[in-house]
PABA-145211 format. One record per atom (N, C-alpha, C): x, y, z; residue in one letter. Coordinates in steps of 0.1 Angstrom, whole numbers, plus 2048, in hexadecimal, padded with zeros to 3 digits. Example, Ala and Ser with C-alpha at 12.3 -4.5 7.8 and 13.67 -1.06 7.14 Angstrom:
2
8847C784Ea 87B7D384Ea 8847DF84Ea 8807EA847s 8897F5847s 88180084Fs 
% end
This chain:
477
AB160FB5Am AA7612B54m A9B60EB54m A90610B5Av A85607B59v A78610B53v A6F609B49g A66613B46g A5C609B3Ag A53610B34i A4B60AB2Bi A51607B1Di A525FCB19t A595F8B0Bt A4B5F7B01t A3D5F6B03s A365F6AFBs A295F5B02s A1A5F8AFBa A0F5F7AFEa A075F7AF4a 9FB5EEAF7g 9EF5EBAEFg 9E05ECAF5g 9D85ECAEBa 9CD5EFAF6a 9C05E4AEAa 9B45E1AEEy 9A95D9AE4y 99E5DFAEAy 9945E4AE0i 9885E9AE1i 97F5E0ADCi 9765D9AE0p 96B5D1AD3p 9695D9ACCp 9665D1AC5y 95F5D6AB2y 94C5DAAB8y 9475D4AC1r 9395D8AC3r 9385E4ACFr 92B5E8ACBr 9295F6AD6r 91B5F9ADAr 9185FFAE0l 908600AE5l 90560AAEAl 8FE612AE2s 8FC621AE5s 8F4623AF1s 8F762CAFBr 8F362DB07r 8E4634B05r 8E3638AFBe 8D563FAF9e 8C762EAF8e 8CD625AF1l 8C861CAEFl 8C2614AFDl 8CE614B07i 8C960EB15i 8C261BB1Ci 8C2625B18g 8BA62CB23g 8AC62BB1Dg 8A8626B0Dk 89C627B0Ck 89761AB0Fk 89E611B0Ea 899601B15a 892606B24a 89760FB2Dw 896610B38w 88A61AB38w 88A623B2Fn 87D631B2Fn 886637B3Cn 89563BB3Ar 89C645B45r 8A564DB3Br 8A8656B41n 8B365FB3Dn 8C2654B38n 8C5658B2Bs 8D2657B27s 8E065BB28s 8EC655B2Dl 8F665DB28l 8F8660B1Dl 903665B1Ak 90866DB0Ek 913660B08k 915660AFBg 91E655AF7g 919646AF5g 923640AF1e 92062EAF2e 92B626AFCe 92B617AFAr 931616B05r 937607AFAr 940602AFBs 9495F7AF5s 9425E9AFFs 93E5E0AF1i 9385D4AF8i 9415C6AF1i 9475BDAF9a 94C5B4AF6a 9445ABAF2a 9455A5AE4n 94059AADAn 93C58EAE6n 930587ADFn 92E579AE6n 93556FAE8n 941573AE0d 94E56AADFd 95956EAEAd 95757AAEEe 961582AF5e 95F57FB05e 96F580B0Dd 96F585B16d 97958BB1Ad 97C587B2As 989591B30s 99458DB2As 99757AB27i 99F574B22i 9A5578B14i 998578B0At 99C579AFBt 9A2589AFCt 99B596B01m 99C5A2B00m 9AB5A2B05m 9B259CB10a 9BE59DB14a 9C659AB07a 9C358DB01v 9CE587AF8v 9CA591AEEv 9C3598AECe 9C45A4ADDe 9CC5AFAE1e 9CB5B3AEFa 9D25BDAF5a 9E45BAAF4a 9E35ADAF9a 9F05AAAFCa 9F95AAAECa 9EF5A2AE3s 9F75A3AD5s 9F85B0AD2s 9F25BBAD5n 9F25C8ACDn 9FF5CAAD1n A035C9ADDc A0E5CFAE5c A195C9AE1c A1D5BAADFi A265B6ADEi A2A5B7AD0i A1D5B9AC7g A255BBABAg A2B5B2AB1g A365B8AACs A405AEAA8s A4D5AEAABs A495B1ABBe A595ABAC2e A56599AC3e A63598AC6p A67589ACAp A5B584AD9p A5457CAD4r A4E57BAE2r A56570AEBr A6056BAE7e A67563AF2e A6E56CAFAe A6F57BAFBs A79584B00s A6C586B0Es A61584B0Cv A5C588B17v A5C57FB26v A5D583B30e A64578B3Ce A58578B44e A4E57FB47a A4157EB4Ea A34584B47a A28581B4Cl A1C586B46l A11586B53l A0C594B56l A05594B5Fl 9F9598B5Bl 9ED590B61f 9DE593B5Cf 9DA599B68f 9D15A6B64a 9C95ACB6Ba 9B75AEB69a 9AF5A9B71s 9A65A9B6Ds 99A5A8B7As 98A5AFB79t 9835AEB85t 97B5A1B7Ft 97859EB71s 96F596B6As 97558DB61s 97E585B67a 985578B61a 97D56BB61a 979565B58p 972558B54p 97154DB5Fp 98054BB68y 981540B71y 982548B7Ay 97E543B8Bk 980546B93k 98B53EB9Bk 98D530B96e 99C528B97e 99D524B8Ce 9A552DB87k 9B0529B79k 9B8534B75k 9C8530B72l 9CF53FB73l 9CB542B66l 9C554EB62s 9C3555B57s 9CE558B4Es 9DA55EB58a 9E4563B4Ea 9EC55AB4Aa 9EC54EB4Fg 9F5542B49g 9EB53FB3Ag 9DC53DB3Al 9D853EB2Dl 9DB546B23l 9D9554B28v 9DE55DB21v 9EF55DB19v 9F455AB21s A0255AB1Fs A0554AB13s 9FB542B15t 9FC538B0Bt 9F953BAFFt 9EB542AFDv 9E7548AF2v 9EF552AEBv 9F6557AF3c A02561AEDc A0C55BAE9c A0D54FAEDn A1D547AE7n A2A54CAECn A2854FAFAl A3654FB02l A39545B04l A46544B0Ar A4D539B0Cr A46534B1Br A47525B1Bd A4451EB29d A4A524B36d A58529B32q A5F530B3Fq A5B53FB41q A4E545B43v A4B54FB44v A4154FB53v A42558B58f A4255BB68f A3055FB67f A2855AB68t A16562B67t A11560B77t A0A56DB74a A02570B80a 9F5576B7Fa 9EA573B86d 9DE57BB83d 9DC586B92d 9D6592B8Ey 9D359BB96y 9C659BB95y 9BD59FBA2a 9B059FB9Ea 9A85A6BA8a 99A5A5BAAn 9955A9BB5n 9935B6BB7n 99A5C0BADs 99B5D1BB3s 99B5D9BA4s 9975E3BA2l 9975E9B98l 9A65F1B97l 9AE5ECBA0r 9B95F2BA1r 9C55E5B9Br 9BE5DAB99a 9C25CBB95a 9D15D3B8Aa 9CC5D9B80g 9D35DCB74g 9DF5E5B79g 9DB5F0B7Et 9E85FAB85t 9F35F0B8Ft 9EA5E7B99a 9F35DEB9Da 9FB5D8B98a 9F85D1B8Ca 9FF5C8B85a A0C5D0B7Ca A075DDB7Cl A125E7B74l A1E5E8B7Dl A1A5EBB8Ar A255EEB93r A2C5E4B95r A265D9B98s A2D5CAB99s A385C8B8Es A325CAB80a A3C5C7B74a A475CFB79a A435DFB7Bi A505EAB7Ci A5B5E1B8Ai A585DEB92n A5C5DAB9An A655CFB9An A605C4B91m A665B8B8Bm A705BCB82m A725C2B78v A7D5C9B71v A865D2B77v A825D8B83k A885E1B8Ak A935D7B93k A8F5CCB95a A955C2BA2a A9E5B5B9Aa A9D5BCB8Cg AA35B1B84g A9C5A6B7Fg A8F5A3B83d A8D598B87d A86593B76d A8559AB6Da A7D599B60a A835A4B57a A885A2B4Dg A8C5ADB42g A7E5B6B3Eg A745ACB38r A6B5B1B33r A5D5ACB35r A535AEB3Ev A4A5ADB44v A3C5B0B3Dv A325AAB37l A255ADB32l A1C5AFB3Cl A175B9B3Fv A075BDB47v 9FC5C0B3Bv 9F45B8B40t 9E45B4B39t 9DB5B6B45t 9D25C0B3Ba 9C55C1B43a 9B65BFB3Ca 9AD5BCB44a 9A15BBB3Ca 9965B7B42a 98C5BFB3Fd 97F5BEB47d 9725BEB3Fd 9695B7B46c 95D5B7B3Ec 9525B6B4Ac 94C5C0B4Er 9445C4B5Br 93A5C9B59r 9305C5B61l 9215C6B5Dl 91C5D0B6Al 9145DAB66g 90C5E0B6Cg 9015DEB6Bg 8F85E1B7By 8EB5DBB7By 8DF5E0B71y 8D85DCB6Cp 8D25DFB5Ep 8CA5EBB64p 8C55FAB60k 8C0604B5Ek 8C960BB69k 8D3608B70s 8DF60DB77s 8E761AB6Cs 8EF624B71d 8F8629B66d 902621B67d 909618B71e 912611B6Ce 90F608B5Fe 905607B5Ce 9015FDB4Fe 905605B43e 904610B46q 907619B36q 915620B3Aq 91D622B47l 92A622B47l 93261CB47l 93260DB4Al 93A606B49l 93D601B39l 94A5FEB37g 94D5F8B2Ag 9595E9B28g 9595E5B1Fd 9645D9B1Ed 96F5DBB15d 9775D8B1Cg 9845D8B11g 9915D5B19g 99E5D6B14a 9A95D2B16a 9B65D9B12a 9BE5D7B1Da 9D05E0B18a 9D95DAB1Ca 9E45DEB1Aa 9EF5D2B1Ea 9FF5DDB1Da A055DDB29i A115E6B2Bi A1D5DAB29i A255DCB1Fm A315D7B20m A3F5DEB2Am A455D9B34v A4B5DFB3Ev A585D8B39v A655DFB38g A6F5DAB36g A7B5E4B38g A895E2B38d A945E9B3Ad A9A5ECB2Dd A955EBB21k A9A5EEB13k A925F0B0Ak A975FBB00g A8B602AF7g A81606AFFg A8360DB06i A77614B10i A7261EB06i A66624B0Ai A5E62EB03i A5A636B0Fi A59634B16a A5363BB24a A5E637B32a A6763FB38t A6D63BB41t A6263CB51t A64633B58v A5A635B66v A6563CB71v A5F64CB74e A63655B7Be A5E655B8Be A5264FB8Ba A4F64EB9Ba A44645B9Ca A3F640BA7t A36637BA7t A3163EBBBt A2263ABB9f A1C63DBC8f A12637BCBf A0E630BD5s A0062CBD8s 9FD62ABE5s 9EF62BBE6i 9E8630BF3i 9DC624BF6i 9DC61FC01n 9D1615C01n 9C761DC0An 9B7619C08k 9B0620C10k 9A1617C0Ek 99F60FC1Ae 995606C1Ce 98760DC1Ce 97E609C10i 97360EC0Ei 96A603C09i 95E603C0Cv 9535FDC00v 949604BFCv 94D60ABEFd 94B612BE5d 94560ABD8d 94F603BD3v 9465FCBC3v 9505E9BC9v 9465E3BC7w 9495D6BC8w 9425CCBC5w 9435C0BC4r 93D5B4BC3r 93E5ABBCAr 9355A4BD3n 934595BD9n 93958BBD2n 93C580BD9d 941576BD0d 93456CBC5d 926570BCAk 92156ABC0k 918576BB8k 91D582BB7d 91558DBB3d 91858ABA3d 910591B9Aq 91158FB8Eq 9155A0B88q 90F5A8B92f 9115B7B8Df 9185C1B97f 91C5CAB91v 9225D4B9Bv 91D5D9BA3v 91F5DBBAFr 91A5DFBBAr 9215EEBBEr 9175F7BC2t 920608BC5t 91760FBD0t 91E615BD9g 91A61EBE4g 90F629BDEg 90F634BE8e 908640BE6e 913644BE0e 90E64CBD5s 913655BCAs 92065FBD2s 919667BDAr 922673BDEr 92B66BBE8r 927663BF2f 93065BBFAf 93D655BF2f 93964EBE7i 946647BE0i 94B64EBD8i 94A65BBD6m 951664BCDm 95B66DBD8m 953673BE6t 95B67EBEAt 965674BF1t 95D669BF7e 969661C02e 971658BF8e 96B654BEFg 974648BE6g 97D64EBDAg 976651BCFy 97F655BC3y 985664BC5y 97F66CBCAn 98767ABCCn 98E678BD6n 98E674BE3a 996678BEDa 9A466FBEAa 9A265FBE1c 9AB657BE2c 9B865CBD5c 9AE663BCEm 9B8665BC1m 9BD673BC3m 9B967CBC8k 9BE686BCCk 9C8687BD4k 9CA67DBDCe 9D567ABE7e 9DE677BDBe 9DB66CBD5a 9E6665BCBa 9EE66FBC5a 9E4677BBDv 9ED67FBB1v 9F668ABBAv 9EE690BC4t 9F8698BCDt A03696BD3t A03684BD5g A0B67EBDDg A1867DBD1g A16679BC7i A21672BBDi A26681BB5i A2168DBB5l A24697BB3l A3069ABBEl A2B69CBC9k A376A3BD6k A43698BD4k A3D68ABD3k A4B67FBD5k A51683BC9k A4E687BBBs A5A688BB0s A5D697BACs A5969DBBAg A5A6AFBB6g A586B5BAEg A4A6B1BA7l A446B7B99l A376C0B9Dl A336CAB94t A296D1B94t A226CBB8Ct A106CDB8Cp A096C9B81p A0B6D1B74p A126DBB74g A176E2B67g A256DBB5Fg A296D6B68d A346CDB61d A306BBB5Ad A216B9B5Ei A196B0B58i A166B1B48i A1A6AEB3Fq A156B0B30q A066A6B2Fq A0369AB35k 9FA692B35k 9F668DB43k 9E9690B48v 9E5689B53v 9D967FB52v 9DD671B54v 9D4667B50v 9CC662B5Cv 9C3666B5El 9B7664B6El 9AE659B68l 9AE64DB70t 9A1646B6At 99364CB6Ft 985648B6Dt 97C64FB70t 971642B72t 967647B7Dp 95B63BB7Ep 950646B73p 952650B6En 947655B67n 94A660B5Dn 943664B59m 94666EB4Bm 95067DB50m 95067EB5Dk 95868DB60k 96068CB6Ak 961680B75a 966682B82a 976684B81a 97E67FB76n 98B683B74n 98D694B70n 982697B6Bl 9846A6B67l 9836AEB73l 97A6ACB7Cd 9786B0B8Ad 9876ADB90d 98D6A3B93l 9966A1B99l 9A46A8B91l 9A36A9B87a 9AC6B0B7Fa 9AD6BEB82a 9A26C6B84k 9A06CFB87k 9A76D6B96k 9A16CDB9Ek 9A26CDBADk 9B36CCBAEk 9BA6C4BA9t 9C96C1BAAt 9D36CBBA2t 9CE6D6B99g 9D56DDB92g 9D96DCB84g 9CF6D3B80f 9D36D1B6Df 9C96DAB67f 9CF6DBB5Ad 9C46E1B4Fd 9BD6D7B49d 9B16D4B4Ct 9A76CBB47t 9A66CCB35t 9A96D5B33k 9AB6D8B23k 9B96D5B18k 9C16D7B23t 9CD6D2B1Bt 9D86C4B1Ft 9D56C5B2Eq 9DC6B7B35q 9D46AEB38q 9C86ADB38v 9C16A2B3Av 9BE696B2Ev 9C2689B30q 9C367BB26q 9B067BB26q 9AA679B1Cd 99D677B17d 99C66AB1Cd 99166CB27n 98C65CB2Fn 984655B25n 982658B19l 97C64EB0Fl 96E647B17l 967652B1Bm 95B64AB24m 95264FB19m 950657B11l 949658B06l 94864FAFFl 952647AF9s 95163DAEFs 95862FAF3s 95962AB01v 95D621B05v 95761EB10v 95C624B1Bg 954621B26g 96061FB32g 95C61CB3Fn 964618B49n 96B608B4An 974604B43c 9785F8B3Fc 97E5F4B4Ec 9795F5B58g 9825F1B67g 9905F2B68g 9955E4B69s 9A15E4B6Ds 9AA5E9B60s 9A85E9B55a 9AB5ECB49a 9AD5F8B46a 9A2600B4Dq 9A160CB45q 9AD616B4Aq 9B6613B54p 9C361EB57p 9CA61AB4Cp 9D060FB49l 9DA60CB3Dl 9D760EB34l 9C460EB2Bm 9C260FB21m 9C4623B1Dm 9C0627B29l 9C2638B28l 9D2639B28l 9DA633B31l 9E9634B30l 9ED630B20l 9E7629B19t 9EE620B0At 9E762FB05t 9DD633B04a 9D463DAFCa 9E264CAFDa 9E664DB07a 9F0659B09a 9FC657B07a A0164AB06l A0B645AFEl A0E64AAF0l A01648AECe A02645ADBe 9FF652AD5e A0065EAE0d 9FD66CADBd A0C675AE2d A1466CAEBa A1D673AF2a A2A678AE9a A34680AEDk A3E687AE4k A46684AEEk A57682AEBp A60682AF1p A6668DB01p A61688B0Bg A63692B11g A58694B1Bg A4D68EB17d A3F691B1Fd A3C68BB28d A39690B36l A37687B41l A27686B3Fl A2667DB45i A18671B47i A1966CB51i A0C675B5Dl A0866FB69l 9FB666B65l 9FC65BB6Cl 9F3652B6Cl 9EE64EB7Al 9E064EB7Ea 9DA64CB87a 9CD643B85a 9CD638B91g 9C362CB8Fg 9BE62DB9Bg 9AD62AB9Cy 9A8629BACy 9A461BBACy 9A161ABB8g 99D60DBBCg 9A1608BCBg 99460BBD6d 99960CBE2d 9A5611BE6d 9AE61EBE1g 9B8622BE3g 9B9626BD5g 9C962BBD3a 9CD62DBC5a 9DA62ABC2a 9DF626BB6d 9EC62ABAFd 9EF633BA8d 9FB63BBA9a 9FF644BA0a A0D642B9Da A0F643B8Bf A1B642B86f A20650B80f A2E652B7Ci A3065FB73i A3A658B6Ai A3365AB5Ef A3D655B54f A4765EB48f A5065CB45k A57667B3Ck A5C660B31k A4F666B24a A56662B14a A64664B11a A6A65AB0Bt A7A658B05t A7465FAF5t A84661AF3d A83661AE0d A7C655ADCd A7E649AE2e A77639ADAe A6A63EADAe A64647AE0i A5464BADEi A4F64AAD2i A58650AC9n A53656AB9n A56646AB3n A5A63FAB8k A5A62EAB0k A4D624AB5k A4662BABDf A3C625AC3f A30623ABBf A2A619AB4k A22616AACk A1A60BAB1k A0F60AAB6p A085FDAB9p A035F8AABp A015EDAABl 9FB5E4A9Fl 9EC5EBA9El 9E45ECAA8s 9D85F3AA6s 9D5600AB3s 9D360CAABs 9D4619AB8s 9C7617ABFs 9C4620ACAi 9B4625AD0i 9B162BAC5i 9B1631ABCe 9AC636AB4e 9A5632AA8e 9AD628AA6k 9A7619A9Ck 99D615AA1k 9A0610AAFy 996607AB2y 988611AB5y 98661EAB8l 97F625AB8l 976627AACl 97C627A9Fr 977627A92r 97261BA8Er 979610A95n 96F601A90n 968600A98n 9595FEA96k 9505FDAA0k 9425F8A93k 93A5F0A9Es 92E5ECA98s 9235EFAA1s 9175F4AA1m 90F5F7AACm 9085F1AB0m 9025E6ABBl 8FA5DDABDl 8EC5E4AB9l 8E35DBAB6s 8D65E3AAFs 8CD5E3ABBs 8CA5DAAC5t 8C65D8ACFt 8CB5DBADFt 8C45DCAE7y 8C95DBAF7y 8C95CEAF9y 8BD5C6AF3q 8B95B7AF9q 8C75AEAF1q 8CE5B3AEBl 8D55ACAE4l 8E35ACAECl 8E65B8AF6y 8EF5BCAFEy 8EF5AFB0Ay 8DF5B0B0El 8DB5A6B1Cl 8E059BB1Al 8DB594B0Bs 8DD586B08s 8EF582B09s 8F658EB00f 90758CAFDf 90C589B0Cf 908593B17r 90C592B23r 907585B2Fr 90057FB27g 8F5576B2Dg 8EC577B3Fg 8E7581B39i 8DC58CB47i 8D0584B42i 8CB583B36i 8C057CB33i 8C556EB2Ai 8C356AB2Ae 8BF558B23e 8B5557B17e 8B855AB0Cp 8B2558B03p 8AB54BAFDp 8A2544AF2m 8A353AAF4m 8B2531AEDm 8B5528AF3p 8BC51FAEFp 8C1520AE0p 8CA51FADBg 8CC520ACEg 8D350FACDg 8D850BAC1e 8DD4FEABBe 8EB4FBAC3e 8E94F0ACDp 8F34EDAD7p 9014ECACDp 9094EDAD0f 9194EAACBf 91C4DAACFf 91D4D5AC2r 91F4C8ABFr 92C4C3ABFr 9324CAACAl 9424C1ACDl 93E4BEADCl 9494B3ADEf 9494AEAEAf 9554B1AF4f 9574BDAF8p 9664C1AFEp 96D4B8B06p 97A4BAB08s 9834B2B0Es 98D4B9B17s 98D4BCB26n 99A4C1B28n 9AA4B9B23n 9AA4B1B21s 9B04A8B1Es 9B84AAB0Fs 9AE4ACB06a 9B04AEAFAa 9B34BDAF5a 9AD4C4AFEy 9AF4D3AFDy 9BB4D7B00y 9C44CFB0Aw 9D14D0B10w 9DA4CDB06w 9D74C1AFEr 9DE4B9AF3r 9E14C0AE8r 9D54C8AE4e 9D74CFAD7e 9D94DFAD8e 9DD4E3AE2q 9DF4EFAE6q 9E64F9ADEq 9EF4F3AD8e 9F94FBACFe 9EE4FDAC3e 9E54F7AC0s 9DD4FCAB3s 9CF505AB9s 9CC4FEAC2i 9C0501ACBi 9C2512ACCi 9CB513AD8l 9CF520ADFl 9D6528AD7l 9E4522AD3q 9EE529AD0q 9F052BAC1q 9E5524AB8f 9E3526AABf 9EF525AA3f 9F7518AAAl A02515AA0l 9FD50EA92l A0550DA88g A04504A7Bg A154FDA7Ag A144F5A70s A1E4EDA6Cs A234F5A5Ds A314F4A5Cr A364F7A51r A3F4EBA4Ar A3E4E5A3Fc A474D8A3Bc A564DEA38c A5F4D6A3Ek A6B4DBA3Ck A6E4D6A2Dk A694C9A28k A6E4C7A1Dk A654CFA0Ek A5D4D0A0Fc A554D7A06c A4F4E7A07c A514EBA18g A4B4F7A18g A3B4FBA1Bg A344F1A1Aa A244F2A1Ca A224F7A2Aa A1B4FFA2As A13505A3Bs A054FFA3Cs A064F7A46i 9FA4F5A4Ai 9F54F6A57i 9E74F6A58f 9DF4F9A66f 9D24F2A66f 9D34EAA71p 9DB4E6A7Ep 9E94E1A7Dp 9F04DFA83i 9FD4D9A85i 9FA4C9A80i A034C3A77q A024B6A70q A0C4B2A6Fq A0C4A6A72r A1A49BA74r A1B499A64r A13494A5Ci A15491A4Di A1149EA48i A1A4A0A3Ac A1B4ABA32c A0F4A9A2Ac A044B0A25f 9FC4ABA1Df 9FD4ADA10f A0B4B6A0Ds A124B69FCs A1A4AE9FCs A234ACA06c A2C4A5A01c A32494A07c A29495A11g A2848AA16g A30487A24g A3848CA22a A4448EA2Da A3F48EA40a A45484A44k A41481A53k A4C489A5Bk A4148FA67d A4C494A6Fd A5449DA6Bd A534A1A63e A5F4AEA5Be A584BCA59e A584C0A67f A4F4D1A67f A544D6A71f A534E5A6Dd A594F0A79d A474F5A7Ed A464F7A8Ak A3D500A8Fk A3D510A8Dk A2F512A87i A3051DA85i A22528A8Ai A23535A8Fp A1753BA94p A1053FA87p A0753FA8Ac 9FB541A84c 9F2550A85c 9F4550A93y 9EC561A94y 9EE56BA91y 9F956EA89s 9FC57BA81s 9FD57CA76s 9F7570A6Dk 9F556EA60k 9E7579A5Bk 9E557DA52k 9DA584A49k 9D857BA40k 9C9579A3Cg 9C7571A30g 9BB577A2Ag 9B656EA20k 9A8571A19k 9A0566A19k 99056AA19v 988560A18v 98A558A0Av 98C54FA0Ef 989545A00f 9785419FEf 97553BA07t 96153CA04t 961539A11t 95253BA11y 94B53BA22y 93B535A1Ey 937534A2Bs 92852EA26s 921535A33s 91653BA2Fi 90D53FA3Ai 901536A3Fi 902533A4Cd 8FA529A54d 8F3532A60d 8E6530A5Dk 8DB53EA66k 8D2534A6Ek 8DD529A74l 8D6523A7Bl 8DE519A86l 8EA51CA85a 8F5518A8Ba 8F851DA98a 8F852DA99g 8FC533AA7g 8F3533AB2g 8F653DAB5r 8EC53FAC4r 8E1545AC0r 8D4543AC6s 8C9547AC6s 8C655AAC2s 8D255DACAd 8D456EAC4d 8D6571ABFd 8E1566AB8e 8E856DAACe 8E955CAA5e 8E255BA9Ep 8E154FA97p 8E654AA8Ap 8F0555A83v 8F5552A76v 903554A7Dv 908548A76v 917542A78v 920542A68v 92954BA67i 92F548A59i 93A53FA59i 93C537A55q 94452BA55q 94C52EA47q 959532A4At 96753AA3Ft 96F530A3Ft 97252EA33v 98152AA2Ev 98A534A28v 99453AA32v 9A353FA2Dv 9AC53DA28v 9B0544A21d 9BF53EA1Bd 9C654AA1Ed 9D4547A27a 9DA554A2Ea 9E7559A1Ea 9ED55FA25d 9F8566A1Bd A0155CA12d A0554EA20d A0C548A1Cd A0A53BA16d 9FB53BA12r 9EF52FA0Fr 9EC527A19r 9F0528A25t 9E7522A31t 9DE522A2Et 9D5517A31r 9C351BA2Fr 9BE516A3Fr 9B2520A3Ff 9AE51FA4Df 99C51BA4Cf 997511A57y 989510A59y 986517A60y 981526A61l 97D528A6El 96F530A6El 968536A79i 95E53DA7Bi 96054FA78i 95A555A75m 95A560A73m 958567A7Em 95D573A83t 95457CA8At 956588A88t 94E592A93d 9505A1A92d 94F5A3A84d 9445A0A7Ey 9455A1A6Ey 9395A9A6By 9345B1A5Fd 92A5B8A5Fd 9265B0A4Fd 91A5ACA4Ep 9145A3A43p 9165A8A38p 9175B6A34s 9185BDA29s 9235BDA22s 92B5B6A2Be 93F5BBA26e 9435A9A22e 93B5A0A26l 93D593A21l 93E591A11l 94B58BA0Fk 94E584A00k 95C57FA00k 9595759F5v 96856F9F3v 97257B9ECv 97C5789F5g 9885819F6g 98A58B9FEg 97E58BA06l 982596A13l 98B592A20l 99359BA1Fe 9A159AA2Ce 99A599A37e 9A5591A3Cv 99E58EA4Av 9AA58DA53v 9AB58BA5Fe 9B358AA69e 9AE57FA75e 9B4579A7Bf 9B7572A84f 9B3575A94f 9AA572A9Dt 9A7575AACt 9A456BAB4t 9A756CAC1f 9A4560ACBf 996563ACFf 991558ACFr 98055BAD1r 97F54EADCr 96F54FAE4e 96C545AEDe 96053FAE1e 963531AE2i 95952BAD7i 94C525ADDi 94D51EAEAy 94151FAF4y 946516B02y 93C517B08k 93F510B15k 93B503B13k 9454F8B19g 9414E8B18g 94A4E2B24g 9454D7B28a 94A4D1B31a 9514DAB3Ea 9484E8B42n 9494EDB4Bn 9554F5B4Cn 95C4F9B3Ff 968501B3Df 963509B2Ef 96D514B32n 96B51DB23n 976518B17n 96F517B0Cn 975511B01n 978519AF3n 98451EAF4y 98A528AECy 98B525ADDy 99052AAD5y 99552BAC7y 996534AC1y 99C533AB8w 9A1540AACw 993541AA5w 991550A9Ek 984550A97k 98D55AA8Ck 98955DA80c 98956BA77c 980572A78c 98757FA73r 97E58DA73r 986596A69r 97B59EA63p 9805A7A59p 9875AFA5Dp 9935B3A54v 99E5BDA57v 9965C8A56v 9985D4A5Fr 9905E3A5Cr 99B5ECA5Fr 99E5F7A56n 9A4602A58n 99D610A62n 99160DA64g 986615A6Ag 97C619A63g 97561DA6Bg 96761EA68g 959615A69g 94C61EA6Ea 947619A78a 93B60EA6Ba 934604A72s 92E600A6As 9215FFA6Es 
% end
């Protein structure tokens, strides 16, 4: 038996009101808000968050493959899945692969994972998808697109939802695309792309998988349909015989937006969070054709509790104050350069120290038990040499021991940098920058957790490291 064993998502803390976007261009705005990746986030960092949420407390050495899907990976030639796998502290003997250049990259990776497990090639495969796409300024896409990530674990044990059927179609059409040098998503004429693209492909996929599995729309408890706009999925559901009030999964367009290749997996995660044993879930995702799946929730679904639910991410948010700040975060406009980052990056040093830089591993002395970060050969407590075990620090939580506010150290659009000393519960001490914070909550004793972020671009490659952020249980700031 093959199916989903876990799922997780990630929605950035920052949000932007669509009304604010509309006012900037003196045009009508769409309802709601969209998620915005912070200036230190990209598809890699968001995929790490979703993957960690999906893995939870499960042993990471049990993951045998990691597939990464995105249309907005930071590198054109470099394995993103390998980076995500390393940061997630998976084994070196893990199969990694990237899926790209299509909005169906996420569902394509999911189907590949299912086939890998069915074939006995791997027992557990982690599928991650993340996107941070740009719509042309003043366009509907600028308001409709959102940033986010999701992850699905496929395996043959501890299954929360079995795979009942899969179905795919291919349709060549130039409706949504980006050329090699394009910064913004291009779209064709709206009636053409909806009629001949989305509606035609998705209808064929939905009806096709129902026929293949011998089911009717009434047999499905939850239908999960990706959508390019606010209500295309609802119109499609009506045309294919579903009740839009009781069967259709919320498309999150009012609160998050269209997260590209991550959208189908994010909506599937939301559906799994609310599923009951025996529920049938139909998932369909569009992009130059369509992929469709039917899953059936097992009794194990009652044990499924992600570290952070979709609902929790929706509650935890901070609204951007200006549209110009969004433009700066995404590199659409370049404000006055800030203070240069006074480090000289080295790809060899980055490789040599990746256990601390990427995997966030510390050391614990075998003689006195002192925990130290980063890894140290000499224990600062008892002086023992090379007597230590490597310990993961990414799941730790701690409290702010002290902090300083530097108002000139950051980017010119966000010049304030919070340098933070954090004491973890096991007394490991960290010196990190704080991110995703509200100035009003800064205080000694503030509970924080760790998050993988981009530090800066230097030597023509992305330099990543770990930061701390406040622990939140919910509520907007």
